[in-house]
N, C-alpha and C positions, 0 to 999 in steps of 0.2 A: 551405519555410519554415526548416527546421533548417539547411539549407545556407547560407542568408542570415545566420542567427544565428552560425553557426560562422565564416563569412567576416568578419563584423563583429568578432567576438571575436578572431579571428586578427589583424585589423588593429589592434585595441587593444593586443594583446601586442607586435606589431612596433613600434608607435608608442612603447610604453613602453621597448622595447629601444633604439630610436633615441635617445630622450631620455637613457637611461642612457649610451649611447655618447658623445653630445654632452657630457654632464656630465663624463664621464671625461676627455675632451679639455680641457674648460675647467678641470677640476681640475688637470690636468697643467700647463696654462698658468699657473694661479694659483700652483702650487708653484714653477715657474721664476721667476715674478714676485717672489714673496716672497724666494726664495733670492738672486736677483740684487740686489734692493734692500737686503736685510740685509747682503750681502757688501760692497757699496759704501757702506754707511752712509747710504743715502737714506731718506727718509720713505716709508712705504707705508701702505695702509689695513689696519688690524687686522681688518676684517670678512672679509678673505680667509682668515683662519684658520678662521672659522666656515663659510665656503663650502667649504673643503677638508674639514674635519672632518665636516660634515653630509653631504657628498657620498658618503662611504663607504657609509652606510646607504641613501641614495637609489639609488645605483648597484646595490647588492645587491637591494633590494626591487623595483626596476623591471625589472632584467634577469633575475632568477631564474625567473619563470614561463616565459619563453621557453626558458631553458636546460633546464628540466624537460621541456617539450614536445618539444624536439629531442634529448633525452637527452644534453645537454652537461654535465650536473652530474656530480659525482664519485660513482662507485659502484664497488664491488669486484666484478669479474666473474670472479674466479678460481673461486669456488664455483659460480656460476650457469653458467659456461661448461664446467664439469667434470662436471655431472650430466646425466642423460637428459632428453629433451624433456618428459616428463610431470612430473617433479620440478621442472624449471626453470620450467614454467608455474605450478605451485603456489607455488614459492618466490618467483617474480617478483611474482605477484599478492598474496601475503602481505606482501611488502616494500612494495608499492604501498599496501596497506591501512594498514600501520603509518605510512608517510610521510604519507598523507592525514590520518590521525588526529592525528599530531604537528603538522602544519600547521594543522589546525582548532583544536587546543588553543592554538597560538601566535597564531592569528587572534583568538580570543576574548580571550586574555590581552592581546594588543597593543591590541585595541579598548578594553578596560577601562582600560589605562594611558593611551591616547590621550584617552579621554573624561575621565578625571580631570585630565589635563594641560590639556585645553580648558576644563573647568569652573574649575579653579584659576587658569589663565592665569599660571602661574609663569614668571618670567623667569630664564633660565639666565645668571647673572652671569659665568660663565666664557666665554660666547659672545657678548659684546657686546650684551646686552639683547635677545636673541632668545627668543621664547616657546618653551618646551620642546616643546609640541605640534607645532611645525613638523617635528620629527624623528619623534616617535612616531606621527603620523598615517599614516606610510607603512607601518608594521608590519602592520596588519590588511589593507591592500590587497595587499601583496606575499605574505604568508602565505596569504591567502584564495585568491588566484589560483594559488599553488603547489598548494594543496589540490585545486583543480579539475583542474589538470594531472596530479597524481598519480592522482586518481580516474579520469581518462581511461584510464590503464593498467590499472585494475581491470576496467573494463567493455568495453574494446575488444579486438579480435583481436590487436592489436600488443602485444607484451610490452615491459616496460621494459628487460629485460636481453637481450643478444644471445645467439645460440646457440653462438657460438664466441668464444674469448677474443680481444679486439682487433678485433672486427668488429661491424657492425650489418647484419642481413640477414634 
């Protein structure tokens, strides 16, 4: 049963990563579109600015949980690669606990912000009449799933940090 849950959860993370990758491609196309049309003085849709601007947070919130799972996020391995195995295990798990707690805090804070934005339904006038909650609703999802992924490093045999600098093994 747990294998099925993990398989479904992994599929969700991969789907989120695929959506983030597709959004990144579409965002790049939108930037080229706006740049070309502005350069030649042609009319273009101003909504493309909102699409580009909102894309940054969506790409980050959709792709980050997978990056944490695969240890593709940025971390400093100089210290953890220079200490002994016992210290590295303790240090890696401590860092994973701190990262989990930070992500849980940001999940709660992001959920409160998103909830307030949903209730108020304020329109961000800088973004062509798009409700602000469209952006903030992604925060608790992304940070919540990152917390789950950091927590996996606390309780699993696999450490978040490699045993040698520049390697995973």
